[in-house]
C-alpha positions as CSV (number, residue, x, y, z in Angstrom):
1,M,0.0,0.0,0.0
2,Q,1.2,3.5,-0.8
3,T,2.2,5.3,2.4
4,S,4.3,8.2,1.2
5,E,3.0,11.7,0.8
6,I,0.3,12.2,-1.8
7,V,-0.4,15.6,-3.4
8,L,-3.8,16.5,-5.0
9,V,-3.5,19.0,-7.8
10,G,-7.0,20.4,-7.8
11,G,-7.6,19.4,-4.2
12,S,-10.4,22.0,-3.7
13,G,-12.6,20.7,-6.5
14,K,-15.6,18.3,-6.4
15,T,-13.4,15.2,-6.3
16,G,-10.4,16.6,-4.5
17,G,-12.0,17.3,-1.2
18,R,-13.6,13.8,-1.1
19,I,-10.3,12.1,-1.9
20,I,-8.5,14.0,0.8
21,K,-11.0,12.9,3.5
22,R,-10.7,9.3,2.4
23,L,-6.9,9.3,2.4
24,E,-6.7,11.0,5.7
25,A,-9.2,8.4,7.2
26,R,-6.7,5.8,6.2
27,G,-3.9,7.6,8.1
28,L,-2.1,8.7,4.9
29,T,-0.2,11.9,4.5
30,V,-1.9,14.0,1.9
31,R,-2.0,17.7,0.9
32,A,-3.9,19.8,-1.5
33,A,-2.3,21.9,-4.2
34,S,-4.3,24.8,-5.4
35,R,-3.9,28.6,-5.8
36,S,-5.0,29.1,-2.2
37,S,-3.0,26.2,-0.6
38,A,0.0,26.6,1.7
39,R,2.1,25.5,-1.2
40,P,0.2,27.2,-4.0
41,F,-0.3,25.7,-7.4
42,D,-1.5,27.6,-10.4
43,W,-1.9,26.0,-13.8
44,E,-1.1,29.3,-15.5
45,D,2.0,30.0,-13.4
46,R,4.5,27.1,-13.9
47,S,6.9,28.7,-11.3
48,T,4.5,27.3,-8.7
49,W,4.6,23.7,-9.8
50,R,7.9,22.4,-8.4
51,G,7.2,23.7,-4.9
52,A,3.8,22.2,-4.9
53,L,5.0,18.7,-6.0
54,E,8.3,18.4,-4.0
55,G,8.2,15.8,-1.3
56,A,5.4,13.7,-2.8
57,S,5.6,10.2,-4.3
58,S,2.3,10.3,-6.2
59,A,-0.3,12.8,-7.3
60,Y,-3.9,13.0,-8.3
61,V,-4.4,15.6,-11.0
62,A,-7.6,17.4,-11.9
63,F,-6.9,19.9,-14.6
64,Q,-8.8,23.3,-14.6
65,P,-10.8,24.4,-16.3
66,D,-11.1,21.2,-18.4
67,L,-8.8,19.0,-20.5
68,A,-10.8,20.0,-23.6
69,V,-9.1,23.4,-23.7
70,A,-6.4,23.8,-26.3
71,W,-3.4,24.3,-23.9
72,A,-4.2,21.4,-21.6
73,A,-2.1,18.7,-23.2
74,Q,1.0,20.9,-23.3
75,A,0.4,21.7,-19.6
76,I,0.0,18.1,-18.7
77,E,3.2,17.2,-20.5
78,A,5.1,19.9,-18.7
79,L,3.7,18.9,-15.3
80,A,4.7,15.3,-15.9
81,K,8.3,16.5,-16.6
82,V,8.4,18.5,-13.3
83,A,6.8,15.6,-11.4
84,R,9.5,13.2,-12.6
85,E,12.2,15.7,-11.7
86,C,10.7,15.9,-8.2
87,G,10.8,12.1,-7.8
88,L,7.1,11.3,-8.2
89,E,6.4,7.7,-9.2
90,H,2.7,7.8,-10.1
91,I,0.1,10.2,-11.4
92,V,-3.7,9.6,-11.3
93,L,-5.3,11.8,-14.0
94,L,-9.0,12.7,-14.0
95,S,-10.0,12.7,-17.6
96,G,-13.2,12.9,-19.6
97,R,-14.9,10.6,-22.0
98,G,-15.1,11.4,-25.7
99,E,-13.0,14.6,-25.5
100,E,-10.2,14.9,-28.1
101,G,-8.4,17.3,-25.9
102,A,-8.5,14.9,-23.0
103,Q,-7.1,12.1,-25.2
104,R,-4.2,14.3,-26.2
105,S,-3.5,15.0,-22.5
106,E,-3.6,11.3,-21.6
107,A,-1.2,10.6,-24.4
108,A,1.2,13.3,-23.3
109,L,1.1,12.0,-19.7
110,K,1.8,8.4,-20.8
111,A,4.6,9.5,-23.1
112,S,6.4,11.0,-20.1
113,G,7.3,7.6,-18.8
114,I,5.8,8.1,-15.4
115,N,3.4,5.5,-14.0
116,T,-0.1,6.6,-14.7
117,T,-3.7,5.7,-14.0
118,I,-6.4,7.3,-16.1
119,L,-9.9,7.8,-14.8
120,R,-12.2,8.7,-17.7
121,A,-15.3,10.0,-16.1
122,S,-18.7,10.9,-17.5
123,W,-20.6,14.1,-16.4
124,F,-20.8,14.4,-12.7
125,C,-24.1,14.0,-10.8
126,Q,-22.8,16.8,-8.6
127,N,-23.1,19.3,-11.4
128,F,-26.7,19.5,-10.3
129,S,-25.9,20.1,-6.6
130,E,-22.4,21.6,-6.3
131,G,-21.8,23.1,-9.8
132,A,-23.2,25.3,-12.5
133,F,-26.8,23.9,-12.4
134,V,-27.6,24.2,-8.7
135,E,-29.1,27.7,-8.6
136,Q,-31.5,26.9,-11.5
137,I,-32.5,23.6,-9.8
138,I,-33.3,25.6,-6.6
139,G,-35.2,28.1,-8.7
140,G,-37.4,25.3,-10.2
141,R,-36.3,25.4,-13.9
142,L,-33.1,24.2,-15.5
143,Q,-32.4,25.6,-19.0
144,L,-29.7,24.0,-21.1
145,P,-29.0,23.3,-24.8
146,A,-29.2,19.6,-24.3
147,G,-32.0,17.5,-25.9
148,E,-32.8,13.8,-25.7
149,I,-29.3,12.4,-25.6
150,G,-28.6,10.3,-22.6
151,E,-25.6,10.7,-20.3
152,P,-24.6,8.1,-17.7
153,F,-24.0,10.6,-14.9
154,I,-21.3,9.4,-12.4
155,D,-21.4,10.1,-8.7
156,A,-18.3,12.1,-7.6
157,D,-18.1,9.8,-4.5
158,D,-17.5,6.9,-6.9
159,I,-14.7,8.8,-8.6
160,A,-13.2,9.6,-5.2
161,D,-13.3,5.9,-4.2
162,A,-11.7,5.0,-7.6
163,A,-9.0,7.6,-7.1
164,V,-8.1,6.3,-3.6
165,A,-7.9,2.8,-4.9
166,A,-5.6,3.9,-7.7
167,L,-3.4,5.9,-5.4
168,T,-3.0,3.2,-2.8
169,D,-2.9,0.0,-4.8
170,P,0.0,-0.4,-7.3
171,G,-2.1,-3.0,-9.2
172,H,-4.0,-0.1,-10.8
173,R,-0.9,1.6,-12.3
174,N,-0.7,2.0,-16.0
175,K,-4.4,1.2,-16.5
176,I,-7.4,3.2,-17.9
177,Y,-10.8,3.0,-16.2
178,E,-13.9,4.5,-17.8
179,L,-16.2,5.5,-15.0
180,T,-20.0,5.9,-15.6
181,G,-23.2,5.5,-13.8
182,P,-25.2,2.4,-14.4
183,R,-27.7,3.9,-16.8
184,A,-28.0,6.9,-19.1
185,L,-30.5,9.7,-18.5
186,T,-31.4,12.7,-20.5
187,F,-31.1,16.0,-18.6
188,R,-34.9,16.1,-18.6
189,Q,-35.0,12.7,-17.0
190,A,-32.4,13.7,-14.4
191,V,-34.3,16.8,-13.4
192,A,-37.5,14.7,-13.1
193,E,-35.7,12.4,-10.7
194,I,-34.4,15.3,-8.7
195,A,-38.0,16.7,-8.6
196,A,-39.3,13.4,-7.3
197,A,-36.6,13.2,-4.6
198,T,-37.3,16.7,-3.4
199,G,-41.1,16.4,-3.6
200,R,-41.5,19.7,-5.5
201,P,-41.9,20.7,-9.1
202,I,-38.7,21.3,-11.0
203,E,-38.8,21.7,-14.8
204,Y,-36.3,21.2,-17.6
205,E,-36.4,23.4,-20.7
206,Q,-34.2,22.9,-23.7
207,V,-32.9,26.2,-25.1
208,S,-31.0,27.0,-28.2
209,M,-27.2,27.3,-28.0
210,A,-27.4,31.0,-28.9
211,D,-29.8,31.7,-26.1
212,F,-27.6,29.6,-23.7
213,T,-24.3,31.3,-24.5
214,G,-26.0,34.7,-24.6
215,G,-27.3,34.2,-21.1
216,L,-23.9,33.2,-19.9
217,A,-22.3,36.3,-21.5
218,A,-25.0,38.5,-19.9
219,A,-24.2,36.9,-16.5
220,G,-20.6,38.0,-16.9
221,L,-18.9,34.6,-17.5
222,P,-15.5,34.9,-19.3
223,Q,-15.5,34.1,-23.0
224,G,-13.1,31.2,-22.5
225,L,-15.5,29.4,-20.2
226,I,-18.5,30.1,-22.5
227,D,-16.5,28.6,-25.4
228,L,-15.7,25.5,-23.3
229,L,-19.4,25.0,-22.4
230,E,-20.4,25.5,-26.0
231,E,-18.0,22.8,-27.0
232,L,-19.1,20.4,-24.3
233,F,-22.8,20.8,-25.0
234,G,-22.4,21.1,-28.8
235,Q,-20.0,18.3,-29.4
236,V,-19.4,15.9,-26.4
237,L,-23.2,15.5,-25.7
238,D,-23.9,14.1,-29.1
239,G,-24.5,10.5,-28.1
240,R,-20.9,9.3,-28.2
241,N,-20.8,8.9,-24.4
242,S,-24.3,7.5,-23.9
243,G,-23.1,3.9,-23.3
244,T,-22.4,2.7,-19.8
245,T,-19.3,0.9,-18.7
246,G,-18.2,-1.5,-15.9
247,G,-15.3,0.7,-14.9
248,V,-16.5,1.3,-11.4
249,A,-17.1,-2.4,-10.7
250,E,-13.7,-3.2,-12.3
251,I,-11.7,-0.9,-10.0
252,L,-13.9,-1.0,-6.8
253,G,-15.6,-4.4,-7.0
254,R,-19.1,-2.9,-6.5
255,P,-21.7,-1.4,-8.8
256,A,-21.7,2.3,-9.7
257,T,-24.1,4.5,-7.7
258,D,-27.4,5.1,-9.5
259,F,-28.6,8.6,-10.2
260,S,-31.8,8.1,-8.2
261,E,-29.7,7.2,-5.1
262,Y,-27.6,10.3,-5.6
263,A,-30.8,12.4,-5.9
264,R,-32.4,10.9,-2.7
265,R,-29.2,11.3,-0.7
266,T,-28.6,14.9,-1.9
267,A,-32.3,16.0,-1.4
268,A,-32.0,14.9,2.2
269,T,-29.3,17.4,2.8
270,G,-31.7,20.3,1.9
271,I,-29.3,21.7,-0.7
272,W,-32.2,22.0,-3.2
273,S,-34.6,23.6,-0.8
274,V,-36.2,26.9,-1.7
């Protein structure tokens, strides 16, 4: 079992905080690396990378804003070089399904020669409760440019469990796991399940891409983020990722969490209450 220090690049994100709690519960030494951490890490300031990685033997890496952006692969390649110079033996990379940019980043990491584990995840269930969609869900209407294409939403807790397994068991090194939920739902169906779990009406409305991006711009979101969301909704959600996989069972030995279970559990916290 891995007992040396583990660093989480992106430790403040949806998966990072969950992973830290799990590793600490095992008595392992772990630290987060983000712009606000004691040893700061900024993807856009490479001078911060070495200080954030030194002293660790392995790392979990969640790239921000998304591996789909044009400069991600170059950044991952450069990070792997610094990691090897710092003595890291293993990197677990959070990747995405069906994204060409993500595949380029995976290739750059594997070409570095460092031991890798790739976790290719579908869209997070937690986008509805901890991310971009939560305010609209609370407001009773989610508006997105997504139609009747299904997505097998994955619970971030399943990703965290998979990452911990990869970080602590050398048997998962140099493997790729595709992590999905057990069934695909459209966004409309997902919202209906959230409504059922909360016991109050919540509607889904499909809007045009122009209306969607225009609303984001009016809300003050940076153009780079708008372009990224346009790519994700316009290209990645085209059916290429609708199929489910057995990746969660393969790495964890148990089934993936169903969206309905996530919805019930999350509704009980009151996060979607008006």
